[in-house]
C-alpha positions as CSV (number, residue, x, y, z in Angstrom):
1,X,27.5,15.1,30.2
2,X,26.6,14.8,26.5
3,X,23.6,12.6,26.0
4,X,22.7,10.8,22.8
5,X,18.9,10.5,22.5
6,X,17.1,7.8,20.5
7,X,13.4,7.5,19.7
8,X,12.2,4.0,18.7
9,X,8.8,3.3,17.2
10,X,7.3,-0.2,16.8
11,X,5.6,-1.7,13.7
12,X,1.9,-2.7,13.6
13,X,0.1,-1.7,10.4
14,X,-2.7,0.8,10.8
15,X,-2.0,0.6,14.6
16,X,0.8,3.1,13.8
17,X,-2.0,5.6,14.3
18,X,-1.7,4.8,18.1
19,X,2.0,5.5,18.2
20,X,1.6,8.7,16.1
21,X,-1.2,9.9,18.4
22,X,0.9,9.3,21.5
23,X,3.7,11.3,20.0
24,X,1.3,14.1,18.9
25,X,0.2,14.5,22.5
26,X,3.8,14.8,23.6
27,X,4.3,17.5,21.0
28,X,1.2,19.3,22.4
29,X,2.8,19.2,25.9
30,X,6.3,20.4,24.9
31,X,5.2,22.8,22.2
32,X,7.9,21.6,19.7
33,X,8.4,19.0,17.1
34,X,9.3,15.5,18.3
35,X,12.2,15.4,15.9
36,X,13.8,18.5,17.5
37,X,14.6,16.4,20.6
38,X,16.1,13.1,19.3
39,X,19.5,12.6,17.6
40,X,18.3,9.3,16.1
41,X,14.9,7.9,15.2
42,X,14.4,4.2,14.7
43,X,11.2,2.7,13.2
44,X,10.0,-0.6,11.8
45,X,7.2,-1.0,9.3
46,X,4.5,1.5,10.1
47,X,6.9,2.8,12.7
48,X,9.5,3.3,10.0
49,X,7.0,5.5,8.0
50,X,6.5,7.6,11.2
51,X,10.3,7.8,11.7
52,X,10.8,8.9,8.1
53,X,8.0,11.5,8.4
54,X,9.4,13.0,11.6
55,X,12.9,13.1,10.1
56,X,11.5,14.9,7.0
57,X,10.2,17.7,9.2
58,X,6.6,16.5,9.7
59,X,4.9,16.9,13.0
60,X,3.4,13.9,14.7
61,X,-0.1,15.5,14.4
62,X,0.4,15.7,10.6
63,X,1.2,11.9,10.7
64,X,-2.0,11.3,12.7
65,X,-4.0,13.1,10.1
66,X,-2.3,11.1,7.3
67,X,-3.3,7.8,9.0
68,X,-6.8,8.9,9.7
69,X,-7.4,10.4,6.3
70,X,-5.7,7.7,4.1
71,X,-5.8,4.6,6.2
72,X,-8.8,3.2,4.5
73,X,-7.1,3.7,1.1
74,X,-4.1,1.6,2.2
75,X,-6.2,-1.1,3.8
76,X,-9.7,-0.9,2.3
77,X,-12.4,-1.5,5.0
78,X,-16.0,-0.6,4.5
79,X,-18.0,1.1,7.2
80,X,-21.0,-1.0,6.3
81,X,-20.8,-4.3,8.3
82,X,-22.7,-6.3,5.6
83,X,-20.2,-5.2,2.8
84,X,-17.3,-5.6,5.3
85,X,-18.2,-9.3,5.8
86,X,-17.8,-10.1,2.2
87,X,-14.8,-7.8,1.8
88,X,-13.0,-9.7,4.6
89,X,-13.8,-13.1,3.0
90,X,-12.4,-12.0,-0.4
91,X,-9.3,-10.5,1.2
92,X,-8.7,-13.7,3.1
93,X,-9.1,-15.8,0.0
94,X,-6.6,-13.6,-1.8
95,X,-4.2,-13.9,1.1
96,X,-4.6,-17.7,1.3
97,X,-4.5,-18.7,-2.4
98,X,-3.6,-15.9,-4.7
99,X,-1.3,-13.1,-3.6
100,X,-1.0,-10.4,-1.0
101,X,-4.1,-9.3,0.9
102,X,-3.7,-5.7,-0.2
103,X,-2.2,-3.9,-3.2
104,X,0.6,-1.4,-2.4
105,X,-0.4,1.0,-5.1
106,X,-2.5,3.3,-2.8
107,X,0.3,3.3,-0.2
108,X,2.9,4.1,-2.9
109,X,0.8,7.1,-4.1
110,X,0.4,8.4,-0.5
111,X,4.1,8.0,0.2
112,X,5.1,9.8,-3.1
113,X,2.8,12.7,-2.2
114,X,4.2,12.8,1.4
115,X,7.9,12.5,0.7
116,X,8.2,13.6,-2.9
117,X,11.8,13.1,-4.0
118,X,13.4,13.2,-0.5
119,X,16.2,10.7,0.2
120,X,17.7,9.3,3.4
121,X,20.5,11.9,2.9
122,X,17.9,14.6,3.3
123,X,16.8,13.5,6.8
124,X,17.1,15.9,9.7
125,X,17.8,13.0,12.2
126,X,20.0,9.9,12.1
127,X,17.8,7.0,11.1
128,X,17.7,3.2,11.5
129,X,14.9,1.6,9.5
130,X,14.9,-2.3,9.6
131,X,13.8,-4.4,6.7
132,X,14.7,-7.9,5.5
133,X,16.8,-8.6,2.4
134,X,15.2,-11.7,0.8
135,X,17.9,-12.1,-1.8
136,X,20.6,-12.6,0.8
137,X,18.3,-14.0,3.4
138,X,19.5,-11.5,6.1
139,X,18.4,-8.4,8.0
140,X,18.9,-5.0,6.4
141,X,18.9,-1.7,8.2
142,X,18.5,1.5,6.2
143,X,20.6,4.3,7.8
144,X,21.2,7.9,7.4
145,X,24.7,8.1,5.8
146,X,26.6,9.4,8.8
147,X,30.3,10.3,8.7
148,X,31.1,8.3,11.8
149,X,30.4,5.1,9.9
150,X,31.7,6.4,6.5
151,X,28.3,5.3,5.1
152,X,27.3,6.3,1.6
153,X,25.2,3.4,0.2
154,X,21.9,4.7,1.5
155,X,22.4,8.4,0.8
156,X,20.4,8.6,-2.4
157,X,17.7,6.0,-1.6
158,X,14.3,7.6,-1.7
159,X,12.4,7.7,1.5
160,X,9.5,6.2,-0.5
161,X,11.5,3.1,-1.3
162,X,12.7,2.7,2.3
163,X,9.1,3.1,3.6
164,X,7.9,0.4,1.2
165,X,10.8,-1.9,2.0
166,X,10.2,-1.8,5.8
167,X,6.4,-2.2,5.6
168,X,6.0,-5.0,3.1
169,X,4.3,-7.3,5.6
170,X,4.3,-11.0,4.4
171,X,0.9,-11.9,2.9
172,X,-0.5,-8.4,3.6
173,X,1.5,-6.2,1.2
174,X,3.7,-7.1,-1.8
175,X,7.5,-7.6,-1.5
176,X,9.3,-4.4,-2.5
177,X,12.0,-4.5,-5.1
178,X,14.7,-1.8,-5.2
179,X,17.8,-2.1,-7.3
180,X,17.1,-5.8,-8.0
181,X,16.9,-6.6,-4.3
182,X,13.7,-7.9,-2.7
183,X,12.7,-6.6,0.7
184,X,10.0,-7.7,3.2
185,X,8.8,-6.2,6.5
186,X,11.4,-5.4,9.1
187,X,8.9,-6.7,11.7
188,X,10.0,-10.3,10.9
189,X,13.1,-9.7,13.0
190,X,13.0,-6.2,14.6
191,X,9.4,-5.1,15.3
192,X,10.7,-3.1,18.3
193,X,13.8,-1.5,16.8
194,X,15.2,-0.2,20.1
195,X,18.1,-2.7,20.1
196,X,19.1,-1.6,16.6
197,X,19.3,2.0,17.9
198,X,21.3,1.0,20.9
199,X,23.9,-1.0,18.9
200,X,24.3,1.8,16.4
201,X,24.8,4.3,19.2
202,X,27.4,2.2,21.0
203,X,29.3,1.4,17.8
204,X,29.5,5.0,16.5
205,X,28.4,7.7,18.9
206,X,28.5,6.8,22.6
207,X,31.4,5.7,24.7
208,X,35.2,6.2,25.2
209,X,36.7,8.5,22.6
210,X,33.3,9.2,21.1
211,X,31.2,12.4,21.0
212,X,28.6,11.3,23.6
213,X,29.0,10.0,27.1
214,X,25.6,8.3,27.6
215,X,22.3,7.6,25.9
216,X,18.6,7.7,26.4
217,X,16.1,5.5,24.5
218,X,12.4,6.3,24.4
219,X,10.5,3.3,22.9
220,X,6.9,3.7,21.7
221,X,4.9,0.5,21.4
222,X,2.1,-0.3,19.0
223,X,-1.1,-1.9,20.1
224,X,-0.4,-5.6,20.9
225,X,-3.5,-7.8,20.8
226,X,-3.7,-10.7,23.3
227,X,-2.6,-13.8,21.4
228,X,-2.9,-16.5,24.1
229,X,-4.8,-19.6,23.2
230,X,-6.9,-22.1,25.2
231,X,-5.1,-25.3,26.2
232,X,-7.7,-27.2,24.2
233,X,-6.8,-25.6,21.0
234,X,-6.2,-28.0,18.0
235,X,-2.5,-28.7,17.8
236,X,-2.1,-29.4,14.1
237,X,-2.8,-26.2,12.2
238,X,-2.9,-25.3,8.5
239,X,-1.9,-21.8,7.2
240,X,-5.7,-21.1,7.1
241,X,-6.0,-22.0,10.8
242,X,-3.1,-19.8,11.8
243,X,-4.5,-16.9,9.8
244,X,-3.2,-13.4,10.8
245,X,-1.8,-14.8,14.1
246,X,1.1,-16.3,12.1
247,X,2.7,-12.9,11.5
248,X,1.3,-11.1,14.6
249,X,2.8,-13.6,17.0
250,X,6.2,-13.1,15.5
251,X,6.0,-9.3,15.7
252,X,4.6,-9.3,19.3
253,X,7.1,-11.9,20.5
254,X,10.1,-10.0,19.1
255,X,8.9,-6.7,20.5
256,X,8.3,-8.3,24.0
257,X,11.8,-9.9,24.0
258,X,13.6,-6.7,23.0
259,X,11.8,-4.8,25.8
260,X,12.7,-7.6,28.3
261,X,16.3,-7.8,27.1
262,X,16.9,-4.0,27.3
263,X,15.3,-3.7,30.7
264,X,17.6,-6.3,32.1
265,X,20.8,-5.4,30.3
266,X,20.7,-1.6,30.4
267,X,22.4,-1.3,33.8
268,X,24.9,-4.0,33.1
269,X,26.7,-2.5,30.1
270,X,29.2,0.3,29.8
271,X,28.5,3.1,29.2
272,X,25.3,3.1,31.1
273,X,22.1,4.7,29.8
274,X,18.4,5.0,30.2
275,X,15.6,3.0,28.5
276,X,11.9,3.8,28.9
277,X,9.0,2.2,27.0
278,X,5.5,3.4,26.6
279,X,3.7,0.1,26.8
280,X,0.8,-1.2,24.7
281,X,-2.6,-0.3,26.1
282,X,-4.7,-2.9,27.8
283,X,-7.6,-3.8,25.6
284,X,-11.2,-4.7,26.4
285,X,-13.1,-7.4,24.5
286,X,-14.8,-4.6,22.5
287,X,-11.4,-3.1,21.6
288,X,-10.1,-6.4,20.4
289,X,-13.2,-6.9,18.2
290,X,-12.7,-3.4,16.6
291,X,-8.9,-3.4,16.1
292,X,-6.6,-5.3,13.7
293,X,-3.4,-4.3,11.8
294,X,-5.4,-3.7,8.6
295,X,-8.8,-2.8,9.9
296,X,-9.6,0.8,8.9
297,X,-13.3,1.4,9.2
298,X,-14.3,4.5,11.1
299,X,-14.9,2.7,14.4
300,X,-11.4,1.1,14.2
301,X,-9.6,4.4,13.4
302,X,-11.5,6.3,16.1
303,X,-10.8,3.6,18.7
304,X,-7.0,3.5,17.9
305,X,-6.7,7.3,17.9
306,X,-8.6,7.5,21.2
307,X,-6.3,5.0,22.9
308,X,-3.3,6.9,21.6
309,X,-4.6,10.2,22.7
310,X,-5.4,8.9,26.2
311,X,-2.0,7.3,26.7
312,X,-0.2,10.3,25.2
313,X,-1.9,12.7,27.6
314,X,-1.2,10.2,30.5
315,X,2.5,9.7,29.8
316,X,3.2,13.3,28.8
317,X,3.0,14.3,32.5
318,X,5.4,11.6,33.7
319,X,8.9,12.7,34.8
320,X,10.6,9.9,32.9
321,X,9.0,11.1,29.6
322,X,9.7,14.8,30.3
323,X,13.4,13.9,30.9
324,X,13.7,13.3,27.1
325,X,12.5,16.8,26.3
326,X,14.6,18.9,28.6
327,X,17.2,19.4,25.9
328,X,17.1,19.5,22.1
329,X,19.1,17.2,19.9
330,X,22.8,17.9,19.4
331,X,23.6,15.8,16.4
332,X,23.4,17.8,13.2
333,X,22.9,15.8,10.0
334,X,23.6,18.8,7.8
335,X,27.2,19.1,8.8
């Protein structure tokens, strides 16, 4: 039986360090690059950057090092608590009244150094990278230009532009413009891009009269922070009162629904396949105080990486995970 394998990676800002760390521990277990085992890689926002990196030949460990080394350049956060207090106040004021909380210039520099002039057509894996087209007001998925769909539009788009388009989180990073089209973060509609991968697979690769008979989807979560409120919470809220929860709730809610939907539909569609998700870790009160999607002080980075390493080592021994690595990918993007 010919199996089409999909890796899906959630969005979540600097918490992509968690996802990359989980994957790095899988690589340590199997002794090969993650990208050697998946025909398609889907990623949203920070997960999209990881997907692009893996498809460009990088190891997950190299991506972990990139987050750890450059995270504080992308989302400036002082290690000094006194300075950090005023830094947060200024960043919030910018976010509330002026423009995005962070500049994308440091991120752009890092991406240009990482991907150089590579385009989607250079990818070693099929790709699905969600963004949102603000000009048309509809979702946009950047794809490897595969022959099955006769795609050509994305072939020459630079990976740098795709990474900026998928990660332009509203009020956090600026909208990205490419060829006169404005893009914002794919997390507004597909923070868990597993469903994008499944639909692409069923439309072009898996099923009757197609190359593959079945599919396997491995979904890697980000760190979801508890967002429940007390029943006494004030009902009428301004943008200031919603603060970072406004975007975070949308991302977490979409990721939860996609996981719920796939778990319930996977055995009721034809052809049948397999879906497995590495869940978000359970957080203590101390974890919640240390972690946020743009918090990059040393304590935050070390905490996120430690959680990813722990879960990576834990899940790397599970039979359901090892199933994905019994065979290597069979789709060749260079044909």
